[in-house]
N, C-alpha and C positions, 0 to 999 in steps of 0.2 A: 856927854851921854847922859841921858835922863833915866833915872831909876824910879820905878813905881813901887811903892811899898804896898804889900798885900796886907790888908787888915787881918789881924789875928783871928778875929771872930769869923770872918769869911773863910779863912783857911781851915779852921776847925770844922766848920759846917760841911765843907767839901769832903774832908776826911771821914767825917761821920757818915755822910751819904754814901761814900764808897764802901765803907764797912757794912752798911745796912743793905746794900743791893743784893749780896748773895742770899741774904735771909729772905728777901722778897721774891727772888727768882727761884729759890730752892723748891717751892712747891711745883713749879712747872717742870723742873728737871727730874724730880723724884716721882711724879705721878705715874709714869709707865711702869714702874716697879710693882704697882698694885693691880695690873690687868690680869684676867683669867685666861691661861693658855691651855688648849686641849692637847694632851699627850697621847700619841698613837702607840699601842702595845701590840705588835703582831701576834705574839703567842696568846694573849688574852682574847683577841679577835677570833683567832682560829678555834679556840676552845668554845667560844660562844656560838659560832657557826655550827660546830659539831654537835653541841647540845640541842640547838634548834632542829638540826636534821634528824637527830634521834627522836626528838619529841614528835616531829611530823611523821616519822616512820611508825611510831607507836599508834598515832591517831589513825593512819591508813590501815594498820593491822586490825585495829578495833572496828573500823568501818567494814573491812573485808569479813571479819568474823560475824558481825551483825548481818551482813548480806547472806553469808552462808547459813546462818541460823534461820533467816527468813525463808530462804530457798528450801531448807529442810522441812520447815513447818508447812510450806505450800505442798511439798511432795507428800508429806504425811497426810495432809488433808485430801489430796487426790487419791492416795492409797486407801483411805477410809471411806471415800465416796461410794455410795451404793449405786448399783446398776439401775438406771431409770426405766428399764423394760423387763417385763416378766411374762413368760409363756406358760406359766403354771396352769392358769385357768383353761387355756386352749387344750393343753395336754390332758388335763383331767376330763374335759368334755369328750375327747377322743376315746379315752379309756372307758368312760361310762357308756358311751355309745356301743362299743364292742361288748361290754358286759351285758347290756340290755339285749343284744342280739343272741348272746349265749343263753341268757335267761329265758328267751322265748322259744327254746327248743321244744319241738312238738313230741307228744306222746311219752317218749323216754327222755327225761331231763338229765343234765349233767350232775347226777346225784347217785351216790353209791347205793343207798337203800332202794331208790326207785329202779335202778338198773337190775339189782338182784331180784326184786319182786317181779319185774317184767320178764326176766329170763326164766324164772321158776314157773310162770304161768303160760308164757307163749312160746318159749324156745326150749331146746334140749329134748329130754325124753317125752314122748307122747304116750298118753294112757291108751292101753289096748281097748278099754271099755268106752272110749270117747265115741260119740255118735258122729255120723257123717256130717250132720249139720254143724256140730261143734268143731270138727276138723276144718270145715270150710270157713267158719267164722274166725278161727284162730289163724288160718292161712291169710285171710284178708287183713286181719289185724297186723300180722307181721309185714305184709306188703305195704300197708299204710305207714308203718314205722320206718320202713326202708325209704319210701318216697319222701316222708317228712324229714328224715335225716339228710337226704340229698338236697332238699329245699333249704334246710337250715344251713348246710355247708355253703350253698351258693349265696345265701343272705349274708353270712359272715364274710365271705369273699368280697361281696359288694361293699360292705361296710369298711373293710380294710382298704380296699382300693379308694374309697371315698376319703379316707384319712390321709392318703398319700399327698394330695394337693395341699391340704392344711399343714401337713408336716413339712412340705417343701417351703411354704411361706415362712413358717416358724424357723426353720433352719437358716434361711436367708437372713432373717432379722437377727438371729442370735450371732451368726458369723459377723454381720456388720457391727453389732454391738461389741463383740470381742475385739475386732480390729480397731475400733474407735475408742476402746477403753482408755480412760485417763489415769487409772491407777491399778494396783494389784488386786484390790477387792473387786472392782468391776470386771476385770479379766477373769478372776476366779468364779464369780457368779455367772458370767456368760458361759464359761466352760461347764459349770454344774448344770445349767439349763440344757446345754447340748447333750450332756449325759442323760438327763431326764428324758429328752426327746428320743434318744436311742433306746432307752428303757421302754418307752411307750411303743415304739416300733417293734421291739422284741415281744412285748405283750400281745400286739396284734398278730405277730407271726405265730406265737404259741396258740392263740385263739383259733387261728386259721387251721393250724395242724390238728388241733383238738376236734374242730368241726369236721374236717375231712376224715380224720381217723374214726370218728363216731359213725359217719355215713358208711365207710368201708366195713366197719365192724358189723353194722346192721345188715349189710348185704351178705357178708359171709355167714352171719348167724342165720339169716333167712335161708340161705342155700343149704346149710347143714340141717336145719329143721325140715325143709322141704324134702330132703333126701330121706330123713327118718320117717316123715309122714308117708312118703311113697312106699317105703318098706312095709309099714303097718298096713296100708291099704292093699298092697299086693298080697300080704299074708291073709288078710280077710277074704280076698277074692279067691285065693287058692284053698282056703280051708273047706273041707267037705261039709256039706249041709248048710253052710252059711255063705256060699259063694253067690254067683250070679243066678238069679231066678228069672226065667223068661216071662214076659207078659204081653198084653195086647198093646199095640202102638198104632195110632191113627196118624197117617202121614198127610192125608188130603181130606178136604172137606167132604163129608159123606153125601152132600147134596149134588156133588159133581159127578 
């Protein structure tokens, strides 16, 4: 049997190599210990989700609040918007037209002093010393006043009737503006103009009643004065020495 002798130097080298191998391999075995691992924490994740949800809810509430404020400002702007239509000029023209007709009253105007003066001169007590010519003139003047009063009343009636068509147009426009109002101010202004239209119509009615009352008053005053004048003339006719005196009357042409 043959024995091989291992050289001492070679055996020492192998042992040294074996001892050195763990040192060379150790980096490869220990490197995974330095890797970064993500740790999942369920409670922390739920807290983060809840915080995000609350933040989103606050943002949505702020957006809703801003939208409500914008809507409120828009409504305020609508409520403060003025009505784009006005019937004031037309109503004033109607009133002025009626006033002009009343101001054109013939003979006896709608004036207290004028009425008092006319009644003192033409109506009421008749002077016994008045001549027949004066009596006739006064009677004719009273008749003219009565006829003029009737004519004035009819003119006012015609003017009021003429205003009806204009008032109908204005009323239709104002009702349309009121129904289409975008805010409280426009609705209020339309309502105020409708009230103004009613006031103008009432003023026409007052003017009509005044004109009719004036004509009726003149008729009654003339009747009363005619009755008084008839009494005076009858007394003169029946008074001895001052009554009827016969005279010559020519009824046909003397040449026939």
